Structures are given as C-alpha cells and as structure tokens.
C-alpha positions as CSV (number, residue, x, y, z in Angstrom):
1,X,-21.2,15.7,14.0
2,X,-19.4,16.4,17.0
3,X,-16.7,13.8,18.3
4,X,-17.6,11.8,21.5
5,X,-14.6,13.7,23.8
6,X,-12.0,11.3,24.8
7,X,-14.3,7.9,23.6
8,X,-14.7,4.8,25.9
9,X,-11.8,2.6,27.2
10,X,-11.6,-0.8,26.9
11,X,-10.2,-3.6,29.0
12,X,-9.9,-7.0,28.8
13,X,-8.8,-9.0,31.6
14,X,-7.5,-12.5,30.9
15,X,-9.7,-13.3,28.2
16,X,-9.5,-16.7,26.8
17,X,-11.8,-18.5,24.5
18,X,-12.0,-22.4,24.1
19,X,-15.1,-23.8,21.9
20,X,-17.4,-26.6,23.0
21,X,-15.6,-28.8,20.8
22,X,-12.2,-28.2,22.2
23,X,-10.4,-25.9,20.1
24,X,-8.3,-23.3,22.1
25,X,-9.1,-19.9,19.8
26,X,-7.5,-17.4,22.2
27,X,-4.9,-17.6,25.1
28,X,-5.5,-15.5,28.0
29,X,-5.2,-11.7,26.6
30,X,-4.9,-8.9,29.2
31,X,-5.2,-5.6,27.0
32,X,-6.2,-2.0,27.6
33,X,-7.2,0.6,25.0
34,X,-7.6,4.0,25.5
35,X,-10.6,6.0,24.9
36,X,-10.3,7.5,21.2
37,X,-7.9,5.3,20.3
38,X,-8.1,2.8,17.3
39,X,-6.5,-0.3,17.7
40,X,-5.4,-2.6,14.9
41,X,-5.7,-6.6,15.8
42,X,-3.0,-7.8,13.1
43,X,-2.3,-11.1,12.2
44,X,-2.7,-14.2,9.6
45,X,-5.9,-16.0,9.0
46,X,-7.2,-18.5,11.5
47,X,-5.1,-16.8,14.7
48,X,-7.9,-15.7,17.0
49,X,-8.1,-12.0,16.0
50,X,-11.6,-11.9,14.8
51,X,-12.5,-14.3,17.9
52,X,-11.4,-11.3,20.0
53,X,-13.3,-8.9,18.4
54,X,-16.4,-10.8,19.2
55,X,-15.5,-11.5,22.6
56,X,-15.3,-7.5,23.1
57,X,-18.3,-7.1,21.2
58,X,-20.4,-9.7,22.9
59,X,-21.0,-12.0,20.4
60,X,-18.8,-14.7,22.1
61,X,-18.1,-14.9,26.1
62,X,-14.9,-15.6,27.5
63,X,-13.5,-18.4,29.4
64,X,-14.9,-18.3,33.0
65,X,-12.2,-16.0,35.0
66,X,-11.9,-13.4,32.0
67,X,-13.6,-10.3,31.9
68,X,-14.3,-7.5,29.6
69,X,-14.8,-3.5,30.8
70,X,-16.1,-0.6,28.8
71,X,-14.6,2.1,31.1
72,X,-15.1,0.9,34.6
73,X,-18.4,-0.9,33.9
74,X,-17.9,-4.7,33.6
75,X,-19.9,-5.9,30.5
76,X,-18.7,-9.6,30.5
77,X,-22.2,-10.9,30.3
78,X,-24.0,-8.2,28.7
79,X,-25.3,-9.2,25.1
80,X,-23.8,-7.3,22.0
81,X,-27.4,-5.3,22.1
82,X,-27.0,-3.6,25.6
83,X,-22.9,-2.8,24.7
84,X,-23.9,-0.1,22.4
85,X,-21.2,-1.2,19.8
86,X,-21.3,-0.7,16.2
87,X,-20.0,-3.5,13.8
88,X,-19.0,-3.1,10.2
89,X,-18.1,-6.5,8.5
90,X,-16.2,-7.9,5.5
91,X,-19.6,-8.6,3.9
92,X,-20.9,-5.6,5.0
93,X,-24.2,-7.3,6.1
94,X,-26.8,-4.6,4.7
95,X,-30.3,-5.5,4.6
96,X,-30.8,-6.1,0.6
97,X,-34.5,-5.5,1.0
98,X,-34.1,-1.7,2.0
99,X,-32.3,1.1,0.5
100,X,-29.6,3.2,1.3
101,X,-31.6,5.5,3.9
102,X,-33.5,2.7,5.5
103,X,-30.7,0.7,6.0
104,X,-28.8,4.0,7.8
105,X,-31.8,4.3,10.0
106,X,-32.5,0.1,11.0
107,X,-30.4,0.7,14.2
108,X,-31.9,3.9,15.2
109,X,-34.9,2.5,14.5
110,X,-34.5,-0.3,16.8
111,X,-33.1,1.9,19.7
112,X,-36.7,3.9,19.6
113,X,-35.5,6.9,17.9
114,X,-38.3,9.1,16.9
115,X,-38.9,9.5,13.1
116,X,-37.8,13.4,13.0
117,X,-34.7,12.4,15.0
118,X,-33.8,9.4,13.1
119,X,-34.6,11.8,9.6
120,X,-32.0,14.2,10.7
121,X,-29.4,11.4,11.9
122,X,-29.5,9.8,8.7
123,X,-29.0,13.3,6.7
124,X,-25.8,13.8,8.9
125,X,-24.5,10.2,8.0
126,X,-25.3,11.1,4.3
127,X,-23.1,14.1,4.4
128,X,-20.6,12.7,6.5
129,X,-20.0,9.7,4.4
130,X,-20.5,12.0,0.9
131,X,-23.5,9.5,-0.4
132,X,-26.6,11.8,-0.5
133,X,-26.9,11.1,-4.0
134,X,-27.4,7.2,-2.9
135,X,-30.4,8.0,-0.4
136,X,-33.1,6.0,-2.6
137,X,-30.8,3.1,-3.9
138,X,-30.9,-0.6,-3.4
139,X,-28.3,-2.3,-1.9
140,X,-27.8,-4.7,-5.0
141,X,-27.5,-1.4,-7.1
142,X,-24.0,-0.1,-4.9
143,X,-20.9,-0.8,-6.0
144,X,-18.5,-2.3,-3.2
145,X,-17.0,1.1,-2.0
146,X,-20.7,2.3,-1.9
147,X,-21.7,-0.3,0.6
148,X,-18.6,0.1,2.9
149,X,-19.6,3.8,3.2
150,X,-23.4,2.5,3.6
151,X,-22.0,0.1,6.1
152,X,-19.7,2.6,8.3
153,X,-22.8,5.1,8.4
154,X,-25.1,2.5,10.0
155,X,-22.9,1.3,12.7
156,X,-22.1,5.5,13.5
157,X,-25.3,6.3,13.3
158,X,-26.6,5.0,16.4
159,X,-23.2,6.8,18.6
160,X,-22.0,3.7,19.7
161,X,-19.5,3.5,22.5
162,X,-17.1,1.8,20.3
163,X,-16.6,0.9,16.9
164,X,-15.6,-3.0,15.6
165,X,-14.4,-3.5,12.3
166,X,-13.7,-7.1,10.9
167,X,-11.9,-6.7,7.7
168,X,-13.8,-4.2,6.2
169,X,-12.1,-3.3,3.3
170,X,-11.0,-7.2,2.5
171,X,-13.6,-7.6,-0.5
172,X,-12.9,-4.4,-2.5
173,X,-10.2,-3.8,-5.3
174,X,-6.5,-2.4,-4.5
175,X,-7.0,1.1,-5.5
176,X,-10.4,1.8,-3.4
177,X,-8.7,0.0,-0.4
178,X,-6.2,2.8,-0.4
179,X,-8.3,5.6,-0.6
180,X,-10.7,3.8,2.2
181,X,-7.8,3.4,4.3
182,X,-7.5,7.2,4.4
183,X,-11.1,8.1,4.8
184,X,-11.8,5.2,7.8
185,X,-8.7,6.8,9.5
186,X,-10.1,10.8,9.2
187,X,-13.2,9.7,10.3
188,X,-12.3,7.6,13.2
189,X,-10.5,10.6,14.8
190,X,-12.6,13.1,13.8
191,X,-15.2,10.9,15.8
192,X,-12.9,10.3,18.7
193,X,-14.2,6.8,18.9
194,X,-12.7,4.1,20.2
195,X,-12.4,1.4,17.3
196,X,-11.0,-2.0,17.6
197,X,-10.4,-3.3,13.7
198,X,-9.1,-6.6,12.3
199,X,-6.8,-7.1,9.3
200,X,-4.3,-9.4,7.7
201,X,-3.1,-6.6,5.7
202,X,0.2,-5.2,7.0
203,X,-0.3,-2.1,5.0
204,X,-3.9,-1.3,6.1
205,X,-2.8,-1.9,10.1
206,X,0.1,0.5,9.5
207,X,-2.1,3.3,8.0
208,X,-4.8,3.0,10.2
209,X,-3.7,1.8,14.0
210,X,-2.8,4.6,16.8
211,X,-1.3,0.9,18.1
212,X,-1.0,-2.0,16.2
213,X,-1.8,-5.6,18.2
214,X,-0.1,-8.3,16.3
215,X,-1.9,-11.9,17.2
216,X,0.0,-15.4,16.5
217,X,-2.1,-18.4,17.6
218,X,-4.4,-17.2,19.7
219,X,-1.9,-15.1,21.6
220,X,-1.2,-10.8,21.4
221,X,2.8,-11.6,21.1
222,X,3.5,-7.4,20.8
223,X,1.5,-4.4,20.9
224,X,3.0,-1.0,19.9
225,X,3.0,1.9,17.4
226,X,3.0,0.7,13.5
227,X,6.6,2.9,13.9
228,X,7.4,0.4,17.0
229,X,6.4,-2.5,15.7
230,X,7.9,-2.4,12.1
231,X,11.6,-1.2,13.8
232,X,11.4,-2.9,16.9
233,X,9.7,-6.3,16.6
234,X,9.5,-8.2,19.6
235,X,10.2,-11.5,17.9
236,X,10.7,-13.6,15.1
237,X,7.3,-14.1,14.4
238,X,6.6,-10.1,14.3
239,X,9.6,-9.3,12.3
240,X,9.0,-11.7,9.6
241,X,5.1,-11.2,9.4
242,X,5.6,-7.1,9.2
243,X,7.2,-6.1,5.8
244,X,10.3,-8.1,4.5
245,X,13.2,-8.6,7.0
246,X,16.5,-9.7,6.0
247,X,18.2,-12.4,8.6
248,X,21.9,-13.0,8.2
249,X,24.4,-15.0,10.1
250,X,27.9,-13.5,10.9
251,X,30.7,-13.8,13.4
252,X,31.2,-11.1,15.8
253,X,34.9,-10.8,16.8
254,X,37.1,-7.7,17.7
255,X,34.0,-5.2,17.4
256,X,33.1,-5.9,14.6
257,X,30.2,-8.2,12.9
258,X,32.1,-10.5,10.2
259,X,30.0,-11.3,6.9
260,X,31.2,-12.5,3.9
261,X,31.2,-9.5,2.1
262,X,32.8,-7.3,4.5
263,X,32.4,-6.2,8.1
264,X,30.8,-3.3,10.2
265,X,30.7,-2.3,13.4
266,X,28.9,-4.4,15.8
267,X,27.9,-1.9,19.2
268,X,25.9,-4.7,20.8
269,X,27.6,-7.1,23.8
270,X,28.8,-10.6,23.0
271,X,31.0,-12.7,20.8
272,X,30.8,-15.5,18.3
273,X,28.4,-16.7,15.7
274,X,24.9,-14.9,15.8
275,X,22.0,-14.1,13.7
276,X,20.8,-10.4,13.2
277,X,18.1,-8.8,10.9
278,X,17.8,-5.6,9.1
279,X,14.7,-3.9,7.1
280,X,16.0,-3.8,3.4
281,X,15.6,0.2,3.3
282,X,18.0,0.3,5.9
283,X,20.7,-0.6,3.5
284,X,22.2,2.3,1.7
285,X,24.0,1.4,-1.6
286,X,27.5,2.9,-2.3
287,X,30.1,2.7,-4.3
288,X,32.0,-0.6,-3.7
289,X,35.3,0.9,-3.3
290,X,33.7,3.1,-0.4
291,X,31.6,0.5,1.4
292,X,32.6,-1.9,4.0
293,X,30.0,-4.5,2.6
294,X,29.8,-5.7,-1.0
295,X,27.8,-8.1,-3.2
296,X,26.8,-8.7,-6.5
297,X,22.9,-7.9,-8.0
298,X,21.1,-11.0,-8.7
299,X,17.7,-9.5,-9.5
300,X,16.1,-5.9,-10.0
301,X,12.3,-5.4,-9.7
302,X,11.1,-1.8,-10.3
303,X,8.2,-1.1,-7.8
304,X,7.7,2.6,-9.4
305,X,8.3,4.7,-5.5
306,X,11.5,2.8,-5.5
307,X,13.8,-0.6,-6.8
308,X,13.8,-3.9,-4.8
309,X,17.5,-5.3,-5.6
310,X,18.1,-8.9,-4.3
311,X,21.9,-9.0,-3.6
312,X,24.4,-12.2,-3.3
313,X,27.5,-12.3,-1.4
314,X,27.1,-9.9,1.0
315,X,25.7,-12.8,3.9
316,X,25.3,-16.1,3.9
317,X,22.1,-16.0,1.6
318,X,20.6,-13.6,-0.6
319,X,19.3,-9.9,1.2
320,X,17.0,-7.7,-0.2
321,X,17.8,-4.1,-0.6
322,X,15.2,-1.0,-1.4
323,X,16.6,2.1,-3.1
324,X,14.6,5.7,-4.2
325,X,17.6,6.0,-6.8
326,X,16.2,6.6,-10.2
327,X,18.4,4.2,-12.1
328,X,18.5,0.8,-13.3
329,X,21.0,-1.8,-11.7
330,X,22.5,-4.1,-14.3
331,X,22.5,-8.1,-13.3
332,X,25.7,-9.1,-11.8
333,X,26.7,-5.7,-10.9
334,X,28.8,-5.1,-7.5
335,X,27.4,-2.5,-5.3
336,X,28.6,-1.8,-1.9
337,X,26.1,-1.5,1.2
338,X,26.3,1.1,4.4
339,X,24.5,-0.7,7.2
340,X,24.1,1.5,10.3
341,X,25.0,-0.9,13.7
342,X,21.8,0.8,15.3
343,X,19.7,-0.4,12.3
344,X,20.8,-4.0,13.3
345,X,18.4,-6.4,15.5
346,X,19.4,-9.3,17.7
347,X,16.0,-11.0,18.5
348,X,15.4,-13.4,21.6
349,X,14.3,-16.6,20.4
C-alpha cells in the first residue's frame, strides 16, 4: 500500500470545551499539525488531552468561536462519520461477534465498498500487520497485542484523512508496548498519514512523536520536538513531567554559581540567589580531586544500561545523577561532578 503523500493538515483555532455541568475541559487552544506529521498529546490523567482528540474527531464540539480545519476545509460542524478519520482506542472497541477479517472489513462495508474491493483491502491490511494467520479467529481468541494490530488495521483500512489514537498501548505489558511503539512509528511514517496520539507515557511520546504537545489543566503549555521538550522545557511543569529533573538553589557571584559542593561558571546574566535545573545525564562523574563540584553517594540503583545515583552535599538538596560507567558505587563514596554551564536551565515561573 502506498503512502498518502503529504497527508492532511489539521488546524485548531481557539478551540475550548466547556461541558454542560460547567466543567472547563479545554482552554482556548490554537494548534497546527502538518500533513503527514505525528503529534503526541502528552499529559497527566484528566488534563484534557482525550477531550482534545475528541474535538478533532468530531465526537465533541468546541465552544462557540472554536474552529477545526482539515487542510482548508472547515469541518467544525461535521460529525465523525463525515470527517473520514480513523480511531484506535485503549479498549480496542472491536466487535466480539465478528472474526478478525470481518472486523477489518467493517468500516469498508459501512462506506459502501464493493465486496471485491473489501476483500483486496483486508488482504493488504492482514499482510501489513503480519496477522494473516489470524484471519478467521474470533476476537476473544486474540492476545492484547493481536487485538491492537486488528484495531489499527480496521482504522487504516478505510484510508482515513487523519488517524487518531487514544492511549492505544496502555493495556499492554511493558515488553509488548516497547515493540508496538516501534511498529506504530514505522507504520505511521510509511503511510504518510497525519496522526494525533494521546498518552500519559513520556517514553511513548518521545518514541512516536515528530512533535509533542504537553497538556496541563486543559491548555497546551509547550509544543516541540521530543529533544526540545526534554532539553528546553518551557516551564516548571514540563521540566518536572518529562523525565527526571534536578532543582537546586545557589548564589550567583562574580560569574560563578556557588553551591554547597563547590562552584561552576555561570554564563547567564544576573547575580543573587537563583534556582537552576539540570538533567541527571548532564552531570558527569569525575574523581573528586579533579572536579569543581563534590558530593557523597547516598544510594545507587542499577538499571541495566545505566546506574542512577542519589548524591548528597552537591547542592541544597539531594541530586540524581545517571552514568553508564560499568562499576559499582559504594554508599558514602566521595565523587566529583562536572556539569557544563550550558546544560543548566533557569526557568520562568
């Protein structure tokens, strides 16, 4: 099956959502998704990301004044069945009274595709998802991963303009989630389809998203590539929600940031007391005698590909450091740290 070219661009203009009981689920959101792009809406439970997906789908209407566009077409008042979107849900939403083949063919049948065309398309989907041997299986006979592949096949079979995925991997075990993340990422890019993907899992967002839109209390607080979101968070919420972030307080004086464990060059403007942030992997372990910062190991956690250390004495609070060094660290061991000045963040409140 060939890709859909550049895909359908999506534009949300001043889309808010207030439910009849007065609950404000979405603040006014303006967002553009490029054709063929995968944008992941990432945030904690209850932040509004699923409501946002439902507005794109046509399952919810935005408050008056909000508009939804597919390319240059205003689809705000169009119901879901007229928007030509494919949806994949956390619960799969497959029909238990149908087998795999019938589930995949369902949308094509509803759209009036001839039987021969349906059969050809189902064959393409079974081959693409590598589930040909499951053609005649009942849904109740499938594993979670197999059901997810069937749900994806059914959504894609109708060649939707837009694919919407709502926490599609949450119900799966960790190993299967990791494998399907890769498969979904490859699939979306091979199809060239525009996709909106909802998750609360930051690892999933980083793996799948061309861009990530971080949602907090009904508002999109930052949109950027996974790397931008991780290394250049727009505010404290993004910094704390994406990965582990150290927050330390020190004093800037004469071009240095002074901390309890030593001092490092300060390349930003201003003097006085500041709060700065840095990622655990931005601190490099060195011999104490060669380092500007020193501390003491309190705990170590071996994570397979890396070791996580909790270190006291460097700053006004415990800091977390991650290293790929292949050695054991001892409790109370003195270590030195090198933190490059340009990896320190000072966020606006």
